N, C-alpha and C positions, 0 to 999 in steps of 0.2 A: 400565308403568303400575301404580299401586297396586291391590292385590287387593280387589275389592268382592265380598262374599259375598251371594248372594241367599238370603234366609230365607223358605221357604214354610211358613206356619203351618197344619199339617194334623192337629192333635191334638184337634179339637173332637168333639162327640158328635152333631151334626146333629139335635138334639131336635125342632126345629120341622119338619124335613123328613120325619121318620118313617122314614128309612133313611139309609144313609151317602150324603149328598149328593155327596161328592167322587167317588163311583163312578158317578153319574148321567151319562148319555151326551148329548153335544152333538156333532152331526155325526159320529156313530159313534166318538167318543173320550170317555174319562172326563173329567168336568169338571176334575178336578185336573191332568190332563195339559195342558189349555189354560192353566191358571194357571201351571204350571211353564214353559210356552213363554214366557209374559210375562216371566219372569226370565232368559231366555236372554242378554241383554246383560251379565249379571253375569259376573265371572271364574269363579265356581263357584256351584252351587246346592245348598243343603241343605234337606231337608224335616224339619220337626219333627213326629213322629207318636207315636201311642200304641203301646206295646209289643204290645198284643193285636190290633192292626189288621193282620193278616197279608196280607190281599188288597191293601190299599193299599201296604204295604211292598214286596210282590212287584212291583207295577206300577211303582213309583217306582225300585226297584233295577234293573229291566230297562231303564229309561231312563237308567241311570247317574247317578241323583240320589243324593247322599249322604244317609244317614238319621241322625237324632238322635232318641233316645227320651226322651220327657217323662213321667216317672212321676208327675208332679204336675199333669197336664194339667187336672184338674178344678178346680184353684184359679184357672184363667183364662188368657187369652191372654198375659198378662205373663210367666207361668212358661215358656211356650213360647219367647218372645223370649229370655228369660234363658238358656234351655237352648241355643238355637242360637248365641247370641253366645259363650257359654262354650266351645262345641265348636269355634268358629272364632276364637278370641281373638287370633290373630295377623294377622287381616284388617285392612286399612286402614279398612274401613267395611262397613256392612250395608244392603242394600235389602230392606225387610220387606213381604211381601205375604200377606194371608190367602188360603188355598187356595180359598176359595169365591168368588173374583173372577176368573172365567175369561176375561174379555174385554178386559183391560187390554192396550193395544197395546205391542208391543216397543219401538216408537219412544218411547213415554212413559218406559218403564223406562230406555232408553238415555240420555235426558236427565237422569234422576235419577243414574245412574251417573257420567255425565260431570261433573255438578255436584260429586259427591264427589271424583272424580279431580282436579278443579280446585280442591280445598281448601275446598269448602263444608263447614261442620260439620253442617248439617241441611238437607235438601232434600225438597220434596214438590210433586206436581203439583196444579194447581188447574183446575177446570172451572166456569165461571159463578161465579167467586169462592168456590167451595167446595173445601176441601182434601180430597184423596183419597189413594189408595194407588197404587204403593208409596211408602213413606216411606224416605228415606235418612238414615243416622246415621253420623257419622265416629267414629274411635277415641276422640274427646274424651269421648264418653258411655259408654264401655265399662263403668265401674263401676256407673253408674245403670241401664244396660241389664241387666246381670247380676243386679241386685237386684230386678228387677221380679217381682211376684207377685200380680197382680190381673186382674180381668176388663177393666179399662180399658186394658190393654196399655200402650203407651208414650205414651198421650195426655197424661199428666202431664209427661213430659219435653218433649214438643212445646209444651205450654202455657207451661211454665217458661222455655223458651228461644226463644219465638216471635220475639224480636228478632233472633235469629241464623238464622232460617229463610230459605233461598233458595226463592222461590216460582217455580214453573215453570208458566207458563200454557199450557194444552193444549186441544185440540179433541177430547179423548178422554173422552166421558161415562162410559165404563166404569170410570174411576177411582173412581166413587161407587157402583157397582153390584155388590152382593154377592147371593149366592143363599141364602136362608134357608128357603124353602118351595117345594113343587112349583109353586105358582102363580107364584112369582118366575121360575122356569125357563121355564114356558109363556109368561109375559108378556114375557119378555126380548126387547126389540126392538133390541138392539145386535148387529150382525153382526161377527164377528171379522174384522179387517182385516189379519191377518198374512199 
């Protein structure tokens, strides 16, 4: 089967959270590890991190997740996607998930990965008609993905090629749920179904 790399975008600064939100605990495990679990259907998982985030690096390395350093993380999520794609440029496609989305079901990611392996060029899950994560990109977009450099991430690519998007309807509300503040974490009413 074609290699699909899961890209865990973990190079943010957690400004609204007040501390590194990726280390906040959910069920006695760091939030980021739940998000990493969501990418387990991928052939391999790479986390894009800051070079100075040593605690996060140690945790991810211990879980055998490959690390990619984004020295331009402050320019936005787009630069992290570009970094991850460049570091795995031989992959057949990428399944992209922000690391602050800890509750996405592995079954949802599996559907995105299968769509890419069945030659979809672009795939994303939808819940109540709203597009969420993870988003799958085939090699067709490699040059555009490696050129990303903004806070909008890959949204521009998705909008430009919406006519090629494989829509995956799901009953997984977590595809829309990220954690930005401590209140988001406290009020999170999605229970991980892994």
